[in-house]
N, C-alpha and C positions, 0 to 999 in steps of 0.2 A: 503494499498500498503504500504511495507515493508520498511523503513528508514535505510539510511548508515549514519552513521558519520566515518570519519576518522580522527584519531586522532594522530600530530605532536609537540611530544616536542621538545623547541628548546632552543638553549642557545646558543648565539650568532652566526647565521647559514645567517648573512646576503647575503654571497657569495654563497647560495646553496638555499636560499628560490623561488626563481624569476624559478629558472631550475624546481625544486619541481614541483610548483606549476603548472607550466607548463605543466609539464610532466602530473600529476594526472591527473588535468584536460582535458588532451588529450583525457586518457585512460578510466577514470570512465566519462561514455558516461551514464548516468545513476538520476536519482534525490539527493544529496548527500550533506553535507554541509563539510568544510575539515578547520577543528579546530585547530586554532594552539595553544599549552600552552606555556607560560613564565611566569617566574621567576619575572622582573627588568621590569621597566617601559624605562629604555636605554638600554635598550634589541637590537644590532642592526640588527636581522632582524624585526625590527615593522616597522621603516620606509618602506620596500622595499616591506613586506605585505599590508601594509596600499594602498600603489600608485597602487598594482592589484585587492582591493578591488573591485572600478566600474566596472573592466571587469568580477570579478570571484566571481557572486553576494552569491557565494558558501562560504566564508571564513571567518570565524569567528575569532576573535579573543580572546582567554580564557587567563586571570591572574592566576597563580597558588595558590591553594585556599586549598588547603590538609597540612595538619602539622602543618610546618613551613614557607611551602610558597616554599619551595626548594628544587630541586635534583629530578632525573626523576621519581621516584617513586611515591611523588607527585604530580607531573606534565600527569603521566599516570594515576593516579586518579582522580584526577580534572576532564580529559578531560570523563572515562569513565562516572562517576556519575555524570557531569554537564550536562550529555547532557541526550536526551534524546530518542534516535533512536534504533528502532529493534534492528538496530548492530553496533557494532565498533570495526575497522579495525587500530592496530598501526603501525605507521611507523616510520620510524627514519626519522630526520631532514638533514641528509646527504648525500641520492639518493642515498643508497646504497640499498636497496628494488625497488622490478619489481612495479612498478603502473598496469603493464596492467596482474596481475595474479589478482586485489581488484575484476575486478567483476568475473570473475572466481573461488573463493573464497566465494561469495555471493551463488553464482549459489548452491553451494556445500551446505551452510547452508538453505537454502530456501529449497530442502532437508531431513531437519531435522536436519542435525548436527551444532551441538552449538559450538563448536570452529572447528577453518579449519585454518591448518597450513599452510604454506608456508615453503619447505622445499629443504635448497643447497644439501642436499645430495643425495634426489631420480634423478629416467630418468627423467631428462628434468631440472634437479636443477643444479645450480653454487654456487661459490663461489669468490668473487672477495677478490683480496690482502689480505693482512695478510701474516703474515712468515709460509712456508710450513707445520713446524713440529707441532707450532699452532691450522694451517686449519685441516692437521691427526690428532690430541691429539684430537681433536673435531666430525671430521667425525667418528674416535672408540667407544668414549665415549658414545655419541649421539646412534650408533647400540649398544654396548653393553648393555646400560639404555634400550632400547628400545624389545630386547632381555630378559633381567631379566626378563621385568617386564610387558611385552605383552602391554604396550602402542598404540595403535592403528596409530600413529602420527612416520612420521621418524627420523625428528629434534625439538627435544623436545624444545629446550635449543633456539632457534632462535624465538627472539622477535616478528618477523615479521606475525601476525597470528587475524581472525577475531573472536571476540567474541557475542553472542548472549546474548540480554538483559536479559533472564532465568537466562541463567548462570552468569553475571554479580551477578545477583539483589540477589543467594543463593550460591555464592561462597565467602568466604573474604579472602581481602586479607594483608596478615601479614607482608612479607618478605619485608625487608630496603633497599636491594643490587641491586638498577641497576634494570635495565634491565631483572636481573634474577624473574622476578615478570611473566614473562612469562612460564616459567619452573615453576613457584607453582601453577599456575591456572590449565598448560594442568594437573598434576598431582592429584589436587582438581579433578579437571572436570573427570578423569579418576574417580579414588576413589566411585565418588558420583556418576557414572551411565552414564554422558551425554554421545550423537556420538559424533566421532571427524572425521575429512577428512585431 
């Protein structure tokens, strides 16, 4: 039976985490592990998450243990490589991703795709907030990159992606630039011939 881990790197998300947990648990009605990766024991996310653990046994708290144990790249690596699920989905701690997309993303993965990307710029996708110019530059940059490289996903820079364990075990993460590692993984997966959706 395929397993799924939802990886949420956090840094003082005490105000958002209850809403996020409740949203993910409402939409992800399949067996899963909700992995909250934190840097410090005094992170204000932890007391709120601990209060919700009796109600939601899927919650796992995991201390960032990669590199120096700080920063989003090390938190993502901790979540990716300290879990044993067949699939992992990266989810931001500020409630900007769509939890109702997680199960459809897993369905696409089960059809043979090793990387499934959310998209802000295809039909049905949307981006909330941020300056208009930044949004347009992101949209045009992603479109241009897709056209130039033939990458089969519309939004390679978007961090909301689901990865197979097979992909994570075969591609080395080298970047140190925060959320940019999702872009790195998309490029490396494409060059290595992995299927994407």
